[in-house]
Phi, psi and omega in degrees: 000127186283158176295336179295316179294321178298315180296320181296315178298318179297319179298315181294318181296317181287333175293317178295322178296319177296319179296320180294316178297319177296322177295322176298315181295320181295330184255023183301329182252013180280122180300132176083356182287135177253134181302137182250144180229140177277126177259115182260152173219149180284137175288137183304131184291161180258131183285138174222172181300333181265010180118190181275130179258126182297146181246011173108208187226156173212160180278122178279313178193169171249115189255138176265141178282114190207133174241111181298323182294309181295323179296317180293317180296317180295323179294315179295319179295321177295324179295315177297319178300316181299317180296315183292319184292315182293324177291318180298317181296320180288326177294328177296323176294319179295321180296325178297329178293321179267063183276154177258204179080185184292338180266001183278167180294326181298318179296322179296319179296316179297317179298321180296313182294321181290333181298334181285347176291323177293322178294320179297325180286328182218077187295339181269356182283110181293332178294315178297321178296319180296318178298317180299316179295324177297319178296322176298317180294319179296319179296316177300320179297320180286327172300314181298317182297316179295318180295320180294322178298320176294319179297325181285332183287322184298309181296331178292324177293317179298318179297317179296321178298317179295322178295320179294322177301320177296320179295320178299315180296320179294316179294320178297320177296320177297319178296318179298321179294316178293324175305316180297317181293321180293318179300321178289324183286340181295345181293339181275358174085358181239146181290131176279084190304314183295323177293320178296318176299318181298318180293317179297323179293320177297322179293320177297317179295322179297322181290345173293334183258324178207135181290136184233164171239130182253129178233115182287148177253165183292339181271009179094348178281168179232132174271135181248125182238143177236161180053039176091303188216007182272120184285116175274318178227126172234106183064247179252009181259137182240134172256106185293155178247162177205166179260127180233171174285168183285187185303328183269006182070023181287118182291347180271353181238146185235154173221152173270131180235150178241143183272122179229120179055040177080005181238146179273125180251112179297140180259145180293125181302322183290340182268356183289333180075237182261193181099156183298327179299314181297318180295317181290319179294320177296320178296313184290317187275344182237298185294312181292325177297317179295318178301315179294319180292322178296315178292319180295318178297314180301313182294311183296318182294313183292312183293323178294314180296317180293317180296316181295318180291319180297325179293344180273359182252179178236141179275186184296338180264006178084011180271147178298148180290148174254189180294138171284316180251152173299145186292133174256118180282132178286137180293152182251262192221169172212125178293149177291134177193142178240093187299332184279347182242177174308134190303128173243097188236149176304139181267345179275179182244013184296136176249120186245156177208170179246150172223173182247130175249325183203110183291341182283350183253007182301140172242137184284085185201159166268166182225141176241122180255129180233130178274126174262353171200184182288344184232001182220164180174199182227152174238119183255124172280112192288341180292328181223002177080009180294134186250133173239126180267149173228151007290148180275163176233120357288150184286135176290163182294141178300146009268018184291135172272320183197159173241118184226127175053042178076008179247143179253122179264112186252140167253105189278326184198171175078182182233134179269154176245159178305129177094350177297138182230146179224141176252128178248127177236076189296335186248012185275349179299129180297137177256024183297338184254011180295141182205168172284138187283315184232164185236359181269122182298336179295335182278356178290115187271088184256350179273144177273142179288350178234152178220158181243148179222128175284148176296139183291343181251013180302139179245345180276190181257028182298134179222148177274126175270312180199151173222111188241130175284138178253350175206169182218064182269090182282145177216168181296327180262124181302148178290145182295142177292148178246118182252126176260125180243120184275129178263348175196187179290344185232005182223155178205163171243167182222148186278347182263010180291137179247145003275344184239128183286151172059035179246339181254137179264131179249151178273132179268122177230114182301338182271354182246122180295148174260126183246159182285152173270325181291114182291345180276350181220058182295139176204165179229127185239135173237127178240155177223171181099185181240106180281163173247160180302133181098345176293148181226159171216132185239132174257123186233160172283123185297341181265005179285114183297341182295335184258353175050050179269135180271111183297333182291339180261000181270127181234025183301319181284331175296320177296319179295320177297318180295323182289346177299334182297335182258011182276125177299126188217323187244097180053040179092344179279149180287167187304314183289346177263000182299320181291322177299323177296319178296317179300316183295321180293317177293321180297320179297317178298316182296316180296316179296317180294322178296319178296317179299321179295321179296316182294312182294327178293320178295316179296317180297320180295319180293318180292324177294325177295319178295321180293315181291337176296332178269315189259343185284164181264128174257114186297322179297317180296318181291325177296320177295322178294323178301316179296317180299311182288330176295316179295320178294322178296317179296320179294323178295320178295321178296324178297319179294320179298317179296319179298322179294320179296319179298316181297319179297318180298319180296318180295317179297322179293322179291331181290338179282000000 
């Protein structure tokens, strides 16, 4: 083998090395590019009597610097980061809706409740009544604003999910196309580095939206799987994804579904792992649901309590009070059904509904009821998974199946079958239309329909603590007065005892309320002090002309409305602290999500740094290689020049 051939091979090999180094420098900022290196090998030597004579060098392959392990770890970390960051950003928007301060809903509720203290002090003052009604109107307005903000947030999340689904399908199609090109290129025996980089970059971009698992095939293609085992890309075939409603067809909840054999298969949210889809679905199906339930519970509890108490009073004209706030209907049920897939519908005919038993026990949650037989089943509180079985013991009155968290679950008609499921969303009804019912201050029912009077000859220390109406059944004929006559410091008789008045002796306990016997005039009375025998206390109808009571000066119901602010109602918190409780729950979620986003971002950045340390281009290193290969190229050219001189000398010698 001549020195000319050795020089030529060396020249060609170093030229390719120079081109490769130049290509690395040119792609230093190209996303997904992996540094390439020329792998040289010595040409097998030729045997001679004096040993093997070298025949030069040749390029074996052009190899990309690539670590499958680091690439996969960096991709997974990036996927987790995307889920955490997008959820954290959306939770910050949700937190802004539940704002505090003087402009927040909590301040408005406190101002409304406090306004009734002025009315209680001066029940005939129309200015104080007008201020109270104004506070009611302001509270309704802030309820509407918060509800509208939540209503506006949900469709934006759904729109973003649909856009991401389109991006996933486009990226999956791109991966399938590159798979096809790589499979064809493998026939030449050399790795198509740029195509492999392109596919890896597409997979990294895909993992920003949904976490995937990559499994290589023998033909050089890669299968892409999501949600654990669902094939998104197999070779050159793509199964498109889309966003659908949840199992119950709830338009406020979303699921990612994949198309298999022309049918949409919903994917388990918990199996999605990372990616923006997982973060957005978790925000929409969990965080946003809790925000809506917290606001709905707050609204329903406060307006129901205020309306019920206001209905127990009388206005300036002696008429029973009506609702302060427009009525909010509690949501009932939705049968399980998946419209996008083969129908999964309840087979029974049971008709279910919800009712309210105690607003102070409300929990901010949805509920799922499942029949395990035609007459029994479970009710799951979806916020924390707590299970209540029915029938309960003792069983509630028909048609109730169970009473849970102040809600009554009723089966009104029909028969249930094993496996039938119902979703209850009691607080999901939009409160965007809540308003103050009336605008005339005279209609504010601040007078109590009952009043108490101490006996004029009482000698003991008996005092009235409270007298609260429990119903307001007005009639043309005033309700009969109820007179309590004390026979000792600890006993009394009452005039409303049936069938004969003042014949039964009752024990007086200052800690136990005294309630009416007459169901048409229910009331609850608390007395304190030490009475003496002969002391009396009388409960009368304020409209009874015999007692000449001025209804305009009665503020018993205003006091009862004002005292609602201190009533335990929201997870043990009083009514005026209910909004603060909602703020704290949303704040805790936001803070936790923000911390998770910081941690996952840090982990993703470190793993990406490790990956680029292997695959990235170092300009200083490539510049040094350029000088090295340039010198080798020049030396190879010099070798060819020497070979030519030798050849010329040989020709000249033969010519002589």
